[in-house]
C-alpha positions as CSV (number, residue, x, y, z in Angstrom):
1,X,11.2,-70.1,-73.3
2,X,9.2,-72.7,-75.1
3,X,7.8,-75.8,-73.4
4,X,9.9,-78.1,-75.5
5,X,13.0,-76.9,-73.8
6,X,12.3,-79.0,-70.7
7,X,13.8,-82.3,-69.9
8,X,12.3,-85.6,-68.8
9,X,13.8,-88.7,-69.8
10,X,14.1,-92.3,-69.0
11,X,17.4,-94.3,-69.2
12,X,18.9,-95.3,-71.5
13,X,17.7,-92.2,-73.4
14,X,20.0,-89.2,-73.1
15,X,18.7,-85.9,-71.6
16,X,17.5,-83.3,-73.9
17,X,19.1,-79.9,-73.3
18,X,17.3,-76.7,-73.0
19,X,17.2,-74.5,-76.1
20,X,18.6,-71.5,-74.3
21,X,22.3,-72.2,-74.3
22,X,25.3,-70.1,-73.5
23,X,29.0,-70.3,-73.6
24,X,30.7,-72.4,-70.9
25,X,32.9,-69.6,-70.0
26,X,29.8,-67.4,-69.2
27,X,28.3,-70.1,-67.2
28,X,31.4,-70.4,-65.0
29,X,31.5,-66.5,-64.5
30,X,27.8,-66.6,-63.4
31,X,28.7,-69.4,-60.8
32,X,31.8,-67.5,-59.5
33,X,29.6,-64.3,-58.8
34,X,27.3,-66.0,-56.5
35,X,29.2,-69.0,-54.8
36,X,32.1,-67.3,-53.0
37,X,30.5,-68.1,-49.7
38,X,30.9,-71.9,-50.1
39,X,32.9,-73.8,-47.4
40,X,35.8,-75.9,-48.4
41,X,35.2,-78.8,-50.9
42,X,35.6,-81.6,-48.3
43,X,32.3,-83.6,-48.5
44,X,32.9,-87.3,-47.8
45,X,31.5,-88.3,-44.4
46,X,33.3,-91.5,-44.1
47,X,32.4,-93.2,-40.8
48,X,29.3,-90.9,-40.7
49,X,28.4,-90.3,-36.9
50,X,25.0,-89.0,-36.1
51,X,25.2,-89.3,-32.3
52,X,24.4,-85.7,-31.5
53,X,21.6,-85.6,-33.9
54,X,20.0,-88.7,-32.6
55,X,20.2,-87.3,-29.1
56,X,18.6,-84.0,-30.3
57,X,15.8,-85.8,-32.1
58,X,15.0,-88.0,-29.3
59,X,14.7,-85.0,-27.1
60,X,12.5,-83.4,-29.7
61,X,10.1,-86.4,-29.7
62,X,9.1,-85.3,-26.2
63,X,8.5,-81.5,-27.2
64,X,7.0,-81.4,-30.7
65,X,4.7,-83.8,-32.4
66,X,6.8,-86.4,-34.2
67,X,9.9,-84.3,-33.2
68,X,9.6,-81.9,-36.1
69,X,7.6,-79.0,-37.4
70,X,6.9,-80.3,-40.7
71,X,6.1,-83.9,-41.3
72,X,8.6,-84.9,-44.2
73,X,11.5,-83.7,-42.1
74,X,11.0,-86.8,-39.8
75,X,12.5,-89.3,-42.4
76,X,9.4,-91.6,-42.2
77,X,9.8,-92.3,-45.9
78,X,13.4,-93.4,-45.7
79,X,13.6,-94.8,-42.1
80,X,15.9,-93.8,-39.3
81,X,16.1,-90.5,-37.6
82,X,16.6,-87.2,-39.3
83,X,19.9,-85.3,-39.1
84,X,19.9,-81.9,-37.2
85,X,21.4,-79.0,-39.0
86,X,23.6,-76.6,-37.4
87,X,24.6,-74.3,-40.2
88,X,24.5,-73.8,-44.1
89,X,26.6,-71.7,-46.5
90,X,26.5,-71.6,-50.2
91,X,25.6,-75.1,-51.5
92,X,26.6,-76.9,-48.3
93,X,25.0,-77.9,-44.9
94,X,26.7,-78.9,-41.8
95,X,25.0,-80.8,-39.1
96,X,25.4,-80.7,-35.3
97,X,27.9,-83.8,-35.5
98,X,30.1,-82.0,-37.9
99,X,29.3,-83.8,-41.0
100,X,29.1,-81.7,-44.2
101,X,26.7,-82.2,-47.2
102,X,26.2,-80.9,-50.6
103,X,22.5,-79.7,-50.3
104,X,19.9,-80.3,-53.0
105,X,17.0,-79.3,-51.0
106,X,17.8,-75.6,-50.5
107,X,15.4,-75.2,-47.8
108,X,12.6,-76.8,-50.1
109,X,13.3,-74.3,-52.7
110,X,14.1,-70.8,-51.5
111,X,17.9,-71.1,-51.5
112,X,18.3,-70.5,-55.4
113,X,21.3,-68.4,-54.7
114,X,22.7,-70.6,-52.2
115,X,22.5,-70.4,-48.3
116,X,23.6,-67.3,-46.4
117,X,24.5,-65.2,-49.3
118,X,26.5,-62.3,-48.0
119,X,24.4,-59.6,-49.9
120,X,21.4,-61.1,-48.4
121,X,22.9,-61.1,-45.0
122,X,24.0,-57.5,-45.3
123,X,20.5,-56.5,-46.3
124,X,19.0,-58.1,-43.3
125,X,21.5,-56.7,-41.0
126,X,20.9,-53.3,-42.3
127,X,17.1,-53.7,-42.1
128,X,17.0,-55.1,-38.6
129,X,18.8,-52.0,-37.3
130,X,15.5,-50.2,-38.3
131,X,13.2,-52.8,-36.6
132,X,12.0,-56.2,-37.4
133,X,8.1,-55.7,-37.8
134,X,6.2,-52.6,-37.8
135,X,2.5,-53.8,-38.4
136,X,2.2,-50.9,-40.8
137,X,3.4,-50.2,-44.4
138,X,7.1,-50.1,-45.2
139,X,8.7,-49.0,-48.4
140,X,10.2,-52.2,-49.0
141,X,6.8,-53.8,-49.6
142,X,6.6,-51.4,-52.6
143,X,10.0,-52.3,-53.9
144,X,9.5,-56.0,-53.8
145,X,5.8,-55.7,-55.1
146,X,7.0,-53.6,-58.2
147,X,9.7,-56.4,-59.0
148,X,7.2,-59.1,-58.6
149,X,4.7,-57.4,-60.9
150,X,7.5,-56.6,-63.5
151,X,8.6,-60.2,-63.5
152,X,5.3,-62.4,-63.4
153,X,3.2,-62.2,-66.5
154,X,-0.2,-62.7,-64.8
155,X,0.5,-60.2,-61.9
156,X,-0.8,-56.7,-62.1
157,X,-1.3,-56.4,-58.3
158,X,0.0,-58.6,-55.5
159,X,-0.9,-59.3,-51.9
160,X,2.0,-60.5,-49.6
161,X,1.4,-63.0,-46.9
162,X,3.5,-65.4,-44.7
163,X,3.3,-68.7,-46.4
164,X,2.4,-70.6,-49.5
165,X,-0.6,-72.1,-47.5
166,X,-1.8,-68.8,-46.8
167,X,-1.3,-67.6,-50.5
168,X,-3.4,-70.4,-51.8
169,X,-6.2,-70.0,-49.3
170,X,-6.4,-66.3,-50.3
171,X,-6.3,-67.1,-53.9
172,X,-9.2,-69.7,-53.8
173,X,-11.4,-67.5,-51.6
174,X,-10.8,-64.7,-54.1
175,X,-11.6,-66.9,-57.2
176,X,-15.0,-68.0,-55.6
177,X,-15.9,-64.4,-54.8
178,X,-14.9,-63.2,-58.3
179,X,-16.8,-65.9,-60.1
180,X,-19.7,-66.4,-57.7
181,X,-19.1,-70.2,-58.1
182,X,-18.4,-72.7,-55.5
183,X,-16.3,-75.6,-56.7
184,X,-12.6,-76.0,-57.3
185,X,-10.6,-78.5,-59.4
186,X,-7.3,-79.6,-58.1
187,X,-5.0,-82.4,-59.3
188,X,-4.1,-85.7,-57.5
189,X,-0.6,-85.4,-56.0
190,X,-0.5,-81.6,-56.2
191,X,-0.1,-79.9,-52.8
192,X,-1.3,-76.4,-52.2
193,X,-0.9,-76.1,-48.4
194,X,-2.7,-77.6,-45.6
195,X,-6.0,-75.6,-45.7
196,X,-8.9,-78.1,-45.0
197,X,-10.5,-77.7,-48.6
198,X,-7.0,-78.6,-50.2
199,X,-6.1,-81.8,-48.2
200,X,-7.6,-84.1,-50.8
201,X,-5.3,-86.3,-52.7
202,X,-2.6,-83.9,-51.8
203,X,0.8,-85.7,-52.5
204,X,4.0,-84.5,-50.6
205,X,3.9,-84.9,-47.0
206,X,0.5,-86.6,-46.9
207,X,1.6,-89.2,-49.4
208,X,4.9,-89.7,-47.7
209,X,3.1,-90.7,-44.6
210,X,0.6,-92.8,-46.2
211,X,-2.5,-90.7,-45.2
212,X,-5.3,-90.6,-47.8
213,X,-6.4,-87.3,-46.5
214,X,-6.3,-85.8,-43.1
215,X,-8.4,-86.5,-39.8
216,X,-10.1,-83.5,-38.6
217,X,-11.2,-82.2,-42.0
218,X,-14.9,-82.4,-42.1
219,X,-16.6,-83.6,-45.3
220,X,-18.4,-80.2,-45.9
221,X,-15.0,-78.6,-46.1
222,X,-13.9,-80.7,-49.1
223,X,-17.5,-81.3,-50.8
224,X,-16.6,-78.5,-53.2
225,X,-13.1,-79.7,-54.0
226,X,-13.0,-82.0,-57.3
227,X,-9.8,-83.9,-58.3
228,X,-8.4,-85.2,-61.5
229,X,-5.1,-87.0,-62.5
230,X,-2.6,-84.6,-63.6
231,X,-1.9,-84.5,-67.3
232,X,-5.2,-86.0,-67.9
233,X,-7.3,-83.4,-69.8
234,X,-10.3,-85.4,-70.6
235,X,-10.9,-86.0,-66.8
236,X,-11.0,-82.2,-66.4
237,X,-13.4,-81.9,-69.4
238,X,-15.7,-84.5,-67.7
239,X,-15.7,-82.6,-64.5
240,X,-16.6,-79.3,-66.2
241,X,-19.4,-81.2,-67.9
242,X,-20.7,-82.9,-64.7
243,X,-20.4,-79.5,-62.7
244,X,-21.4,-77.0,-65.5
245,X,-21.6,-73.5,-64.2
246,X,-20.3,-74.4,-60.6
247,X,-16.5,-74.5,-61.0
248,X,-14.8,-71.3,-59.9
249,X,-11.3,-72.2,-60.7
250,X,-8.7,-74.8,-61.5
251,X,-5.6,-74.8,-59.4
252,X,-2.5,-76.6,-60.2
253,X,1.3,-76.9,-60.1
254,X,2.3,-76.0,-63.6
255,X,5.3,-78.4,-62.9
256,X,4.6,-80.8,-60.1
257,X,7.1,-80.6,-57.2
258,X,5.0,-82.4,-54.6
259,X,4.8,-85.9,-56.2
260,X,8.4,-85.8,-57.3
261,X,9.3,-83.9,-60.4
262,X,6.5,-84.3,-63.2
263,X,6.5,-82.2,-66.2
264,X,3.2,-81.2,-67.9
265,X,2.6,-83.0,-71.2
266,X,3.1,-80.4,-74.3
267,X,-0.6,-79.5,-74.7
268,X,-1.7,-79.9,-71.1
269,X,-1.5,-76.3,-69.8
270,X,-2.8,-74.9,-72.8
271,X,-5.8,-77.1,-72.8
272,X,-6.5,-76.2,-69.3
273,X,-6.3,-72.6,-70.2
274,X,-8.6,-73.1,-73.0
275,X,-11.3,-75.0,-71.0
276,X,-11.2,-72.3,-68.1
277,X,-11.9,-69.5,-70.5
278,X,-14.5,-71.3,-72.2
279,X,-16.3,-71.9,-68.9
280,X,-15.7,-68.4,-67.4
281,X,-13.6,-70.1,-64.6
282,X,-10.4,-68.8,-63.4
283,X,-6.9,-70.5,-63.9
284,X,-4.6,-70.4,-60.8
285,X,-0.9,-71.4,-60.9
286,X,0.5,-72.5,-57.7
287,X,4.1,-71.2,-58.4
288,X,5.2,-71.5,-54.8
289,X,7.9,-73.9,-56.1
290,X,8.3,-72.8,-59.7
291,X,8.2,-69.1,-59.2
292,X,11.4,-67.4,-60.2
293,X,13.0,-70.9,-60.4
294,X,12.1,-72.2,-63.7
295,X,12.5,-68.6,-65.3
296,X,12.5,-65.2,-63.7
297,X,8.9,-64.9,-64.7
298,X,8.1,-68.5,-63.4
299,X,6.6,-71.4,-65.1
300,X,4.0,-69.1,-66.9
301,X,6.9,-67.3,-68.5
302,X,8.7,-70.6,-69.4
303,X,5.7,-72.2,-71.0
304,X,4.0,-69.2,-72.4
305,X,0.6,-69.7,-70.6
306,X,-0.7,-66.9,-68.5
307,X,-3.1,-67.9,-65.7
308,X,-5.7,-65.4,-64.0
309,X,-4.0,-65.8,-60.5
310,X,-0.7,-66.9,-59.3
311,X,0.6,-67.9,-55.8
312,X,4.2,-67.5,-54.9
313,X,6.5,-68.1,-51.9
314,X,9.8,-69.4,-51.1
315,X,12.2,-67.5,-53.4
316,X,10.5,-64.1,-53.0
317,X,11.5,-64.1,-49.4
318,X,15.0,-65.0,-49.8
319,X,14.8,-67.8,-47.1
320,X,12.5,-66.1,-44.7
321,X,8.8,-66.9,-44.2
322,X,6.7,-65.4,-47.1
323,X,3.9,-66.0,-49.5
324,X,2.0,-64.0,-52.1
325,X,-1.0,-64.0,-54.4
326,X,-1.5,-61.9,-57.4
327,X,-3.3,-61.5,-60.6
328,X,-5.2,-59.3,-62.8
329,X,-6.2,-55.8,-61.5
330,X,-10.0,-56.3,-61.7
331,X,-9.7,-59.6,-59.8
332,X,-7.3,-58.3,-57.0
333,X,-9.1,-55.1,-56.4
334,X,-11.9,-57.4,-54.7
335,X,-9.3,-58.1,-51.8
336,X,-10.0,-56.0,-48.5
337,X,-9.6,-53.1,-48.0
338,X,-10.1,-52.3,-51.8
339,X,-13.0,-54.8,-52.0
340,X,-15.0,-57.1,-49.7
341,X,-12.9,-60.3,-49.8
342,X,-11.3,-60.5,-46.5
343,X,-7.6,-61.4,-45.9
344,X,-5.1,-60.2,-43.2
345,X,-1.9,-60.9,-41.5
346,X,0.1,-59.6,-38.6
347,X,3.5,-60.1,-40.2
348,X,2.5,-59.9,-43.9
349,X,5.0,-57.8,-45.8
350,X,7.3,-57.6,-42.8
351,X,10.5,-55.8,-43.7
352,X,12.9,-58.6,-43.1
353,X,11.3,-61.1,-45.7
354,X,10.9,-58.1,-48.1
355,X,14.7,-57.2,-47.8
356,X,15.7,-60.7,-48.3
357,X,13.4,-61.1,-51.3
358,X,14.6,-58.0,-53.0
359,X,18.3,-59.0,-52.8
360,X,17.7,-62.6,-53.9
361,X,15.6,-61.4,-57.1
362,X,18.4,-58.8,-57.9
363,X,21.0,-61.7,-57.9
364,X,18.8,-64.1,-60.0
365,X,17.9,-61.7,-62.7
366,X,21.7,-61.1,-63.7
367,X,22.4,-62.5,-67.2
368,X,23.3,-66.1,-67.4
369,X,21.6,-67.3,-64.1
370,X,19.1,-69.6,-65.6
371,X,21.5,-70.9,-68.3
372,X,23.9,-71.8,-65.6
373,X,21.2,-73.6,-63.5
374,X,20.1,-75.6,-66.7
375,X,23.8,-76.5,-67.4
376,X,24.6,-78.0,-63.9
377,X,21.1,-79.6,-63.2
378,X,21.2,-81.2,-66.6
379,X,24.5,-82.5,-66.1
380,X,23.5,-83.7,-62.5
381,X,20.3,-85.6,-63.6
382,X,22.0,-87.1,-66.6
383,X,24.9,-88.3,-64.5
384,X,22.7,-89.9,-61.9
385,X,20.5,-91.7,-64.5
386,X,23.5,-93.0,-66.2
387,X,24.9,-94.3,-63.0
388,X,21.6,-96.1,-62.6
389,X,21.7,-97.6,-65.9
390,X,25.2,-98.9,-65.3
391,X,24.1,-100.5,-62.1
392,X,21.0,-102.1,-63.6
393,X,18.3,-100.0,-62.1
394,X,15.2,-98.8,-63.9
395,X,15.1,-95.0,-63.4
396,X,13.7,-92.0,-65.1
397,X,13.9,-88.2,-64.3
398,X,14.2,-84.8,-65.8
399,X,14.9,-81.2,-65.0
400,X,14.0,-77.6,-65.9
401,X,16.8,-75.2,-65.0
402,X,17.2,-75.3,-61.2
403,X,14.4,-77.9,-60.4
404,X,14.8,-81.7,-61.0
405,X,13.8,-85.1,-59.9
406,X,14.3,-88.9,-60.6
407,X,12.3,-92.0,-60.0
408,X,13.2,-95.6,-59.4
409,X,10.9,-96.9,-62.0
410,X,11.2,-97.1,-65.8
411,X,8.7,-94.3,-66.5
412,X,7.5,-92.2,-67.8
413,X,6.0,-90.5,-64.9
414,X,3.0,-88.4,-65.9
415,X,1.0,-88.1,-62.5
416,X,0.9,-89.2,-59.0
417,X,-0.1,-92.8,-59.8
418,X,2.9,-93.1,-62.0
419,X,5.2,-91.7,-59.3
420,X,3.9,-94.0,-56.7
421,X,5.4,-96.9,-58.8
422,X,8.8,-95.7,-57.8
423,X,10.6,-98.2,-55.6
424,X,10.4,-96.8,-52.0
425,X,12.9,-99.2,-50.5
426,X,15.4,-98.7,-53.0
427,X,15.0,-94.9,-52.8
428,X,15.6,-95.2,-49.1
429,X,18.8,-97.3,-49.6
430,X,20.0,-94.7,-52.1
431,X,19.0,-91.8,-49.8
432,X,21.1,-93.1,-46.8
433,X,24.1,-94.2,-49.2
434,X,24.2,-90.7,-50.5
435,X,24.0,-89.1,-47.2
436,X,27.1,-91.1,-46.0
437,X,28.8,-89.8,-49.1
438,X,28.1,-86.2,-48.2
439,X,25.1,-85.5,-50.4
440,X,21.7,-84.3,-49.0
441,X,18.6,-85.0,-51.1
442,X,15.0,-84.6,-50.0
443,X,14.2,-87.7,-47.7
444,X,11.1,-88.6,-49.7
445,X,10.6,-89.9,-53.3
446,X,7.6,-87.6,-53.5
447,X,9.8,-84.4,-53.4
448,X,11.6,-82.6,-56.3
449,X,15.1,-81.3,-55.8
450,X,16.7,-78.1,-56.2
451,X,20.1,-76.8,-57.5
452,X,21.4,-73.2,-56.8
453,X,23.7,-70.6,-58.3
454,X,26.1,-71.6,-55.5
455,X,26.5,-75.2,-56.7
456,X,29.9,-75.7,-58.5
457,X,30.8,-77.9,-61.2
458,X,32.8,-79.7,-58.7
459,X,29.7,-80.1,-56.4
460,X,28.0,-81.8,-59.5
461,X,30.8,-84.1,-60.3
462,X,31.3,-85.1,-56.8
463,X,27.5,-86.0,-56.5
464,X,27.6,-88.1,-59.8
465,X,30.7,-89.9,-58.5
466,X,28.9,-90.7,-55.2
467,X,25.8,-91.8,-57.0
468,X,27.9,-94.2,-59.2
469,X,29.3,-95.7,-55.9
470,X,25.9,-96.0,-54.1
471,X,23.9,-97.3,-57.1
472,X,26.4,-100.1,-57.8
473,X,26.0,-101.3,-54.1
474,X,22.2,-101.2,-53.6
């Protein structure tokens, strides 16, 4: 799929549609195949009560730092206390107070087929009967590895780990070992996990909390990490000139999801690929978010740019903890025990994550999946931006298939500095208004949104109607 098929637009401009189209009836059939597990269509949380959530979070504050196990969940960016979830099914979540929401977070990306899909649950139930973890090879690892290698253009061998952070750590260590060079280039606002060397202008949760970096990270850990603005190729060229012969790799999110949704400019990824080849450096695509979401082969299939190494997570575990990194065989054969670059993990390749990932990939590779995601997500973003326009709010946004975002600024948004211009207070009012209407977005302006095959056309229309109501009142 060509890069020009993506959509990012500022109101009043209409949203460009993807070039891969399909008949409306086929889109509906695809949706019906995967969303039979949705709850009823009652979403409006009139007189929203969060008493039980507030009580639970107050108790959590005494048990866990900030009351959560990942910072963005604390609602610091939007104010108030977070809601505590009891269950999720299809496109919807229910909190412990009984309020129901159409969910556009999707567990931060894994739930591309919807929550608690019956085929995934059945695979997990069958696998659990045989044991939950062996600490030894299992056949399911081979199956998922074969599926990943067949799907992702850059991957000839793959190593499964337990998180996206772990995947990026392993990929960068491998890149340095393979090239014999010390330095890494990353982009401002791109998040690649919480390893010390990567907590430099990292976007996402770091930006949400207003932390420039993180205390506890020694200067020595970041001294070989160079940063540039996303979509700014001349800044990258300058870094290669200043540090000639020392740059092991460039790592980036091919579509940014941790500063909100930001598309690469048409020539940006190709230019990065060219400059890394010219300098005998590796190109690493962090596809923890975009992998299997923008296309079955990820962003590299979508844009037609093949990196040297790729990191994955989220979707390949079907909602269970997982990560992976892979690439060319001659690079990956340096990983222990085949080679000298050490990496290990007690639960890596555990049978539950492998089983859930296999079933998820089987479902999303069915014909029409990505066309359906493009259709509903395009309608969603266009509808929200049109609602903003009618209410007099400067907004911009866009989508590729099942990934999207919007900003409360005129735009365009090409990098983290642009994203930071988005009106934080207005986003917070919009967020709480939508929550009261029964729609759950990510509680930060610096996060992308995710649709799923379980979202129905009624879900999209309900969300757009709610956005019209909320945006006209903030």
